KEFIBA-77196 format. One record per residue (C-alpha): x negated, y negated, z; residue in three letters. Coordinates in steps of 0.25 Angstrom, whole numbers, padded with zeros to 4 digits, always signed. Layout:
XYZALA ...
This chain:
-0232+0485-0075MET -0238+0481-0087GLN -0225+0483-0096ALA -0216+0475-0087ALA -0226+0464-0089ARG -0226+0464-0103ARG -0211+0466-0105GLN -0208+0451-0098HIS -0219+0444-0107LYS -0211+0449-0120ASN -0197+0448-0115ALA -0190+0436-0120LYS -0184+0427-0110SER -0170+0420-0109LYS -0170+0406-0108PRO -0167+0398-0094LEU -0154+0390-0097ILE -0152+0379-0087GLN -0136+0380-0083SER -0136+0372-0071GLU -0143+0360-0063GLU -0140+0356-0049ILE -0148+0344-0043ARG -0147+0344-0027GLY -0152+0334-0018LYS -0166+0342-0018GLU -0174+0351-0025GLY -0179+0352-0038SER -0173+0355-0053LEU -0186+0364-0054ASP -0178+0373-0046ASN -0171+0383-0053MET -0161+0395-0054LEU -0161+0404-0065ILE -0150+0414-0068HIS -0155+0425-0076GLY -0164+0437-0077ASP -0176+0434-0068ASN -0186+0441-0078LYS -0181+0432-0090ALA -0181+0419-0079ALA -0195+0421-0076MET -0199+0423-0091LYS -0193+0410-0094ASN -0200+0404-0081LEU -0213+0409-0086LEU -0210+0401-0101GLU -0207+0389-0093GLN -0219+0388-0087GLY -0216+0393-0073TYR -0228+0404-0073GLY -0236+0403-0060GLY -0227+0391-0056LYS -0219+0399-0045ILE -0224+0398-0031GLN -0216+0408-0024MET -0208+0420-0031ILE -0198+0427-0020TYR -0189+0438-0026ILE -0179+0447-0020ASP -0176+0456-0030PRO -0167+0470-0030PRO -0172+0479-0020PHE -0169+0491-0030PHE -0159+0496-0019SER -0150+0502-0031LYS -0138+0494-0026ALA -0129+0482-0030ASP -0127+0470-0020TYR -0115+0460-0018ASP -0114+0447-0014ALA -0104+0444-0005VAL -0095+0432-0010VAL -0084+0425-0003LYS -0072+0419-0008ALA -0063+0413+0002GLY -0064+0423+0014ASP -0066+0435+0005LYS -0078+0442+0002GLN -0082+0447-0011ILE -0094+0455-0015ARG -0100+0453-0029HIS -0111+0460-0034LEU -0124+0452-0034ALA -0136+0460-0040TYR -0137+0475-0044GLU -0149+0483-0039ASP -0148+0496-0047LYS -0158+0500-0057TRP -0152+0511-0066SER -0167+0514-0070LYS -0172+0516-0056GLY -0185+0509-0049MET -0193+0510-0062SER -0182+0499-0068GLN -0182+0491-0055TYR -0196+0489-0053LEU -0198+0486-0069LYS -0188+0474-0066MET -0197+0470-0054MET -0210+0471-0062ALA -0207+0464-0074SER -0202+0452-0065ARG -0213+0453-0056LEU -0223+0450-0067TYR -0216+0438-0070LEU -0215+0432-0057MET -0229+0434-0055LYS -0230+0426-0069GLU -0221+0416-0061LEU -0230+0415-0048LEU -0240+0405-0045ALA -0253+0409-0043ASP -0253+0406-0028ASP -0238+0410-0028GLY -0232+0421-0020LEU -0219+0431-0024ILE -0210+0438-0014PHE -0204+0451-0018LEU -0193+0454-0009HIS -0189+0469-0008LEU -0185+0480+0001ASP -0188+0496+0004TRP -0183+0500-0011HIS -0195+0495-0019VAL -0204+0487-0013VAL -0215+0498-0012HIS -0214+0498-0027TYR -0213+0482-0029ALA -0225+0481-0021LYS -0234+0490-0031VAL -0229+0482-0042ILE -0231+0470-0035MET -0245+0474-0033ASP -0246+0477-0048GLU -0240+0465-0053ILE -0246+0453-0043PHE -0258+0463-0037GLY -0261+0470-0024GLU -0271+0458-0020LYS -0259+0449-0022HIS -0249+0455-0011PHE -0248+0445+0001VAL -0238+0450+0010ASN -0226+0461+0012GLU -0216+0454+0020ILE -0206+0463+0028ILE -0192+0455+0029TRP -0186+0460+0041GLN -0171+0459+0045TYR -0160+0463+0052LYS -0149+0466+0043SER -0147+0479+0034GLY -0143+0492+0035GLY -0146+0504+0045SER -0149+0518+0044SER -0148+0532+0050LYS -0158+0537+0040LYS -0169+0525+0042HIS -0174+0514+0048PHE -0165+0500+0045SER -0171+0495+0033ARG -0172+0480+0038LYS -0183+0474+0030HIS -0188+0469+0015ASP -0201+0468+0011THR -0206+0456+0003ILE -0219+0458-0005LEU -0227+0444-0007VAL -0238+0443-0017TYR -0246+0432-0022SER -0251+0430-0038LYS -0265+0427-0032SER -0273+0427-0022THR -0273+0412-0019LYS -0257+0409-0015TYR -0250+0400-0007LYS -0247+0406+0006PHE -0243+0398+0020PHE -0241+0406+0033PRO -0229+0406+0038LEU -0228+0407+0056GLU -0219+0416+0064GLU -0218+0416+0079LYS -0227+0426+0086SER -0221+0431+0101TYR -0231+0434+0110ASN -0230+0446+0119ARG -0219+0446+0129GLN -0218+0431+0124TYR -0226+0426+0133LYS -0238+0415+0130PRO -0251+0420+0127TYR -0259+0407+0130ARG -0270+0411+0121PHE -0279+0399+0118LYS -0277+0392+0105GLY -0263+0401+0102VAL -0251+0391+0103LYS -0240+0397+0108GLU -0224+0394+0107TYR -0213+0398+0115LYS -0198+0399+0110ASP -0186+0407+0116ASP -0193+0421+0115LEU -0206+0417+0122GLY -0219+0413+0118TRP -0225+0415+0103TYR -0237+0410+0093THR -0235+0406+0078MET -0242+0416+0068VAL -0244+0418+0054ASN -0230+0426+0049MET -0230+0440+0047LYS -0225+0448+0036ASP -0212+0454+0043VAL -0200+0443+0043TRP -0189+0445+0051SER -0177+0436+0044ILE -0163+0438+0045ASP -0155+0442+0033MET -0145+0432+0026VAL -0133+0437+0038GLY -0118+0437+0033ARG -0117+0424+0042THR -0129+0417+0037SER -0128+0403+0031SER -0136+0407+0020GLU -0128+0419+0016ARG -0123+0419+0001THR -0117+0432+0000GLY -0127+0436-0011TYR -0133+0450-0009ALA -0146+0452-0002THR -0148+0437+0000GLN -0162+0434+0008LYS -0162+0423+0019PRO -0167+0410+0017GLU -0178+0412+0028ALA -0184+0423+0022LEU -0187+0415+0008ILE -0190+0403+0015GLU -0201+0410+0023ARG -0208+0415+0009MET -0205+0402+0002ILE -0213+0394+0015SER -0225+0404+0015CYS -0230+0401-0001CYS -0224+0388-0005THR -0223+0374-0004GLU -0214+0364-0007GLU -0213+0362-0022GLY -0217+0376-0026ASP -0209+0384-0034LEU -0201+0397-0028CYS -0193+0408-0036ALA -0184+0420-0034ASP -0180+0427-0047PHE -0170+0435-0038PHE -0164+0424-0032CYS -0150+0429-0027GLY -0143+0418-0020SER -0154+0408-0021GLY -0162+0410-0007THR -0175+0407-0013LEU -0171+0395-0022PRO -0163+0390-0009VAL -0175+0390+0000VAL -0184+0386-0010ALA -0177+0373-0012GLY -0175+0370+0002ARG -0191+0371+0005MET -0192+0362-0007ASN -0197+0373-0015ARG -0194+0374-0031LYS -0186+0387-0035PHE -0181+0397-0045ILE -0171+0407-0043GLY -0166+0416-0052CYS -0156+0426-0052ASP -0147+0435-0064GLU -0135+0434-0055GLY -0125+0423-0056GLY -0121+0425-0042LEU -0135+0424-0037ALA -0138+0411-0045ILE -0124+0404-0041GLU -0128+0408-0027SER -0140+0401-0028SER -0136+0389-0035VAL -0125+0388-0024SER -0135+0387-0013ARG -0145+0378-0020LEU -0134+0368-0024ALA -0130+0369-0008GLN -0145+0366-0004ALA -0145+0354-0012GLY -0155+0359-0022GLN -0160+0355-0036SER -0159+0366-0047PHE -0157+0370-0062ARG -0149+0384-0065VAL -0154+0392-0077PHE -0145+0403-0084ASP -0152+0414-0092MET -0140+0423-0093LYS -0131+0420-0105LYS -0118+0412-0101GLU -0107+0423-0098PRO -0093+0420-0099LYS -0089+0415-0086PRO -0082+0423-0076LYS -0074+0412-0070LEU -0064+0403-0076LYS -0061+0389-0068VAL -0051+0379-0068ASP -0056+0364-0065VAL -0046+0353-0062GLU -0053+0340-0067ILE -0044+0327-0063LEU -0049+0313-0070GLU -0045+0299-0065GLU -0050+0287-0071GLU -0052+0277-0061ILE -0046+0263-0064TYR -0054+0252-0068GLY -0068+0260-0070THR -0073+0270-0081ASP -0074+0281-0070LYS -0065+0293-0068THR -0062+0301-0055HIS -0064+0316-0058LEU -0058+0327-0049ARG -0063+0341-0052ILE -0057+0353-0046ARG -0058+0368-0047LEU -0044+0374-0048LYS -0045+0389-0050SER -0056+0401-0054LEU -0054+0412-0062ARG -0064+0425-0062GLU -0066+0432-0075ARG -0071+0446-0075GLN -0070+0448-0060LEU -0071+0463-0060HIS -0083+0460-0066LYS -0089+0453-0052THR -0084+0460-0043THR -0075+0474-0040ASP -0068+0482-0029GLY -0063+0476-0017LYS -0071+0463-0020SER -0063+0461-0033LEU -0050+0462-0026GLU -0054+0452-0017THR -0059+0443-0028ALA -0046+0443-0036LEU -0039+0441-0021GLU -0047+0429-0021VAL -0044+0424-0034LEU -0028+0425-0032GLU -0029+0417-0018GLU -0039+0407-0022ASP -0048+0407-0035ALA -0057+0396-0031LEU -0063+0404-0018GLN -0070+0411-0030MET -0077+0398-0031VAL -0091+0398-0026HIS -0097+0385-0031ALA -0094+0374-0043TRP -0100+0364-0046SER -0097+0350-0056ILE -0107+0344-0067ASP -0101+0330-0071TYR -0110+0329-0082ASP -0112+0341-0090TYR -0124+0340-0100GLN -0133+0350-0107ASP -0126+0363-0102GLY -0132+0362-0089ILE -0123+0361-0075HIS -0128+0350-0067ARG -0118+0349-0056PRO -0114+0336-0049ASP -0108+0343-0038VAL -0108+0357-0033VAL -0099+0364-0024PHE -0102+0377-0016VAL -0092+0386-0008ARG -0098+0384+0007THR -0091+0392+0018LYS -0080+0395+0009GLY -0076+0381+0005GLU -0078+0375-0008LEU -0075+0361-0014THR -0066+0363-0026LEU -0064+0348-0030GLU -0073+0336-0033HIS -0071+0322-0037GLU -0081+0313-0045ARG -0079+0300-0051ILE -0086+0299-0064ILE -0089+0289-0075GLY -0092+0293-0088GLU -0086+0308-0092LYS -0095+0319-0095LYS -0095+0334-0098PRO -0093+0341-0084MET -0096+0355-0080CYS -0090+0363-0068ILE -0097+0375-0063LYS -0090+0387-0055VAL -0096+0398-0049VAL -0087+0410-0041ASP -0093+0417-0030ILE -0098+0428-0039PHE -0107+0418-0045GLY -0099+0417-0058ASN -0100+0403-0064VAL -0092+0395-0075VAL -0095+0382-0079PHE -0084+0373-0084GLU -0089+0363-0094ARG -0079+0349-0096MET -0080+0338-0105GLU 
């Protein structure tokens, strides 16, 4: 444990470079998404003064399942599987636990003195994680072991069906924010007790009282037909995250998820008027988060810690200009004409590769997940005036605007795999 602590103290952090800024109808530009390694991102946040400032941390890291996880993305009426993240460890359990320990030390430094951290795992490794959490946060700072019970999942003839995950909850001190939540407790045989001083209620099932919530939570997973579903692997339900945020934060508090996946915590935190930080190394994860937050009308900034790679996309954009007679204004019409994928074989393979090639042949623009336009591009930061996200298979491909003085523009296009290209136009 001590070695992991020394390692992050001496490591050199990478800078946070702002790449995008979205101003929605509500929210705060204190909100941020970070594309990059979470260890480097957390070190950078500490250097910027975020130590002890985060009220609630939730993480849903890899489970040491020794498997790869796909996202199921849609192009037209076709489904394509794409690698979301890997959960394989060439050096085994020791490599995984070192990864987790070094990051949990950083999270402890970022966590507020009265904050809580929620670590979400399953049967593969949660028993080892409990020992590490006891070491880093202290046994006396253990708060809860929450069992999240669900119906979905596999079954076996060799063991009972594994239908739950475990969420370990720890504090940083003995004085932490906690707001007990309540739940229904049905009376025996659903009949009224009529105890003096006990409030009873009735619904379609029968009579019940309200009691402090227990540590076993039955919440449905994100089903195939759920409106929340993004197709991202192992996506967690918003109701689960909302319950955790509700019990330990107030409006204006800062919440963080350093394995944010498709952005469920940032989306829920923003909706509940909390500030948020989300971090992930995957491009698909970040772009899924950007789309969800933009659709929710949130304001936030995006930071990129990765070297700018050669774009895997090439887009053709048509811009038509028409001077408005008698004025100094111009009517602009911007339209996406086509898209070409580069290195597609590195993005997907097998049957999914064949399907992707078919879509590109039939209608390449079906591969576009979202695009946006910044009509006044400055400082290398994309600040879109309009954002278009494919919804229920439909995507707006053209936009018109009347402008005054002509300024540099930037058009961002994102494909269904999370690949991004910025087209800068003078």
